[in-house]
C-alpha positions, 0 to 999 in steps of 0.5 A: 854120489851126486849127478849134475846136468850140463847143458849147452846150446848148439847150432844146426847139425853140420853132419848127420842131419838126415839120420838125426831127423829120422831117428827123432821121427822114429822115436815119436812113432815108437812113443805113440806105439807104446801108448797104443799097446798100453791102450790095448792092454787096458781095454783087454784087462777091462773086458776081462774084468767086466766078465765078473757080473758084480764088477760089471754092475758097479761100472755101469752104475758109475758110468750112468751116475757120470752121465747124469752129473755131466748133463746137470753140469752142462745145464748150469754151464749153459745157464751161466753162459746165457747170463754172461755171469754166475746166476742162481742155480740152487736146484741144479747145484743141489742135484749135482751135489746129490750126484757127486755124493752118489758117485763117491759111493759108487766108486768105492763099491767099484773099488771093492768089486775090482779087487775081487774081480782081479783075483778072479780073473788073475790068469787072464790078466797075467796073460794079457800082461804077458802078451803086452810085454811081448808086443812091446819087445816086438815094437822095440825091435821094429822101432829102428832106433839106437838103443840109447834113444829107445831107452828114453822113449820108453821112460817117457812112455812109462811116465805117460802111462802112469795116468788114468787117460792116455793121449797120443803125442802130436808130431811138431818137429821136436825130438830127442835122442840119447846116448847111454854110457854103460858103467862097464865102459866108464867115460870120464869128462876128460875122455869126451875130448878124446876118440871115444866111440859114443861122444866126442868134443873137439878139444879147446885152447888151454886158456879158453876160460882164462883168456883176459879178453872176453871176446877172444875167450868166447871165440876159443870156447867154440868147438864141435861135438859129435854124438853117436845116433847109430851104427854102420854095417861094420859097427862103426859109429854114425855121428851127428856133429853140431857146433857148440860153445862150451861156455863153462868147463865140464866138472871132473866125473863120469859121463852117464847120459848124453842127450841131444834135443831139438825143439821147434820154436816158432818156425825155427829149430833150436838144438841143445846137448845135455851131459849127465855127469856123476861124481863119487866125491863131494859136491862142488858147493856144499850146503850150509847148516840148519833147517829151513821150512818153505811154504809155497803158494801164490798170493798178491801182496802189496809188494807183489806176487808172493810165490814162497815164504821161508823161515830158517832155524837161524831166525832169518826169514826169506820171501820170494816175490816175483819180478813185476814184469813177469806178469805184464809180460805174460799178459802181453804174450796172451794179448798177442795170441788173442790178436791172432785169434781175432784176425784168423776169425776175420780172415776165415769169414772173409775167405769163405765169403770171397770163395762162395760161387767161384770156380776154384781149383779142386784142391781148394774146393776140397778145403772150402768144405770145412774152411768155416770150421778151421781154428788153426793159423798154421793150417790156413798158413799152409793153404796160402803157401800151396796157393802160392805155388798153384796160382790161377787166373782171377785169384789176385784179390784172394791171394794177396789178402791171404798173403798180407794176413800170413805175414802179419800173423807170423810177425805176431807169432814170433813176437808172442813165442820169444816174449813168452820164452824170454819171460819164463826164462827170467822167471826160472832164473829168479827162482833158481838163484833164490833157491841156491841162496837158501841151499848155500845157507841151510842143509835141510829143506822142509816142503809140504808134501802135496800134489800140485795138480790137485789145485790146478784142477778146473772147479766144477760148474756148480761151484762159484768160480768168480772168487777163484779166477783171479787166484788160478790166474795167479797160480799160472804166473806164479808157477809153484812147481817150477819154484819147488823143482828149483828148491829140490834141485838146489839142495840135492846138488849140494848134498842137502836133505829134502823132507816132505812134511804132511801138508794138512793144516800147516797154514791153520796150525798156530806155530806159537801154541800148536792149536788149530785156528778156523777162519776164512783164509781167502779173505784174510791174510794175517790172522790172530790166534784165538787160542794164544793171541798171537798175530801172524801172516798165514804163509809165514805161519806155515813156513814156521810150522814146516820148519818146526816139523824137522825135529832131530829124529826126523832129520837123523832118519832122513840123513841115514836114509840118504847115506844108506841109499844105494845107486841103482844097478843096471842090466849091464852091471847085473850081467857082468856080475852073473858072468863073473860069479862062476869065475869067482867060484872056480878061482876059489876052488882052485886056491882051496886045492892049492892050499890043501896041496901045500898042507900035504907037502909040509 
């Protein structure tokens, strides 16, 4: 079974806009409510665990060491900030290193004590979890959301609760509503052009994709989509209708989800609709044959910023070098952001001085108290817009100066946002095209199994950062996570196999002799193996090592696992199967009695 997501851009809703906005606002509140309940659950569980003396002592020791380490790092940061460069702080660095070692030991002791505390407080923890589960059910009932929407909110909240820290989401106008199509009431892609009560698309002209004129073809692809976002008192659907251009036809299959998304871009709303389509048949485009190992990284080479190096079993090698204009465009967008920040600082300082000692309205006097601390352009722009509707005598100089700043800032903001979006879109499309080319040529993709978040963490203050700043910036520009997602999607959509290989020493392990080499990898891109004398580029070596990992047994086991994978059974299917079981048993008994009677008649 393969699943494909088809996405189309939409215009603003022509029907159901108010209810759509309400559902998105309620979804945002429900998400934050789930985060709040998870925070409460963790606090209750932590309180119960700290009643165990051994665990409480370990926690206190960890917290004390973390506070000491943070204080030392603040001293190092202040010293470097005062010198405007990295300075020698050997004594503080040694103290930070000692505290890190002690902290590792304390955390290990805390983990051991945590297992014992959980066993001792099992009943209390289970009661806390049950109460939290009931609170989540109550929150779902009170959410006021259509059931497809609260399912996606719960999925997002569950993903957010997977980390150690929980943060509330800020409301910026963006939102997401959804409709789930149950398997008990399947909906084909042809059925969406009918009168289904979950999603409807107005039919297109027969030659909407075959008309010889491009302009006419585009006009014939314009239609409207209606997504159900609620139910009336008589259970009839409440629709949200949006104009849409179906720039590509839907493939044959079953529609399982319909997502309607609104994204706040600059000061405008952008709408998208996504249809998740499943098919039991083969994918529309099959993978090739053979194995390819791909090493993801970010390295500045004479050819440009290298993002990935691939080595195939057919002897071909492929290099993904990012477009040269991506880095320059991102830098320019960041420069626009810096200009906006500088302009905000200048106008804020001027406004504070201009307002000093003046008789102003009460609402402006209240804002004047915290004005020197404002760091948001949107906040100051909101003040200007309020000022526009509440003018007073003698405010011309201040208002005109702020209004000029607001117009300039909006211009720069629009420029910054759209340039960044276009640039990131070009980068994503380049990665997708490159990944699709590999998927058409090979069947098996081998990637390193490592968490990219680990390399994105900020280095501590006691470590030298000068040599890492450029590498960190290159990582942001390269976006290896985007490249990896493009590769995985390209192979899986075409029925390929994705294998995660161990990431340890793939760059250092010589592909020619299989022995490990040790050298400064940051200073030297190419290396000569001290064991066999082979000279290679370290990224190419890693790709060849990954390719060699996919032996026949590894590929066979991965292919068997893919073939034996069963689709997830939803609650509606389980409910239908449970309801049908007594009927099946009763039918079996009736057939058995009928068979016995027939034997007696004979």
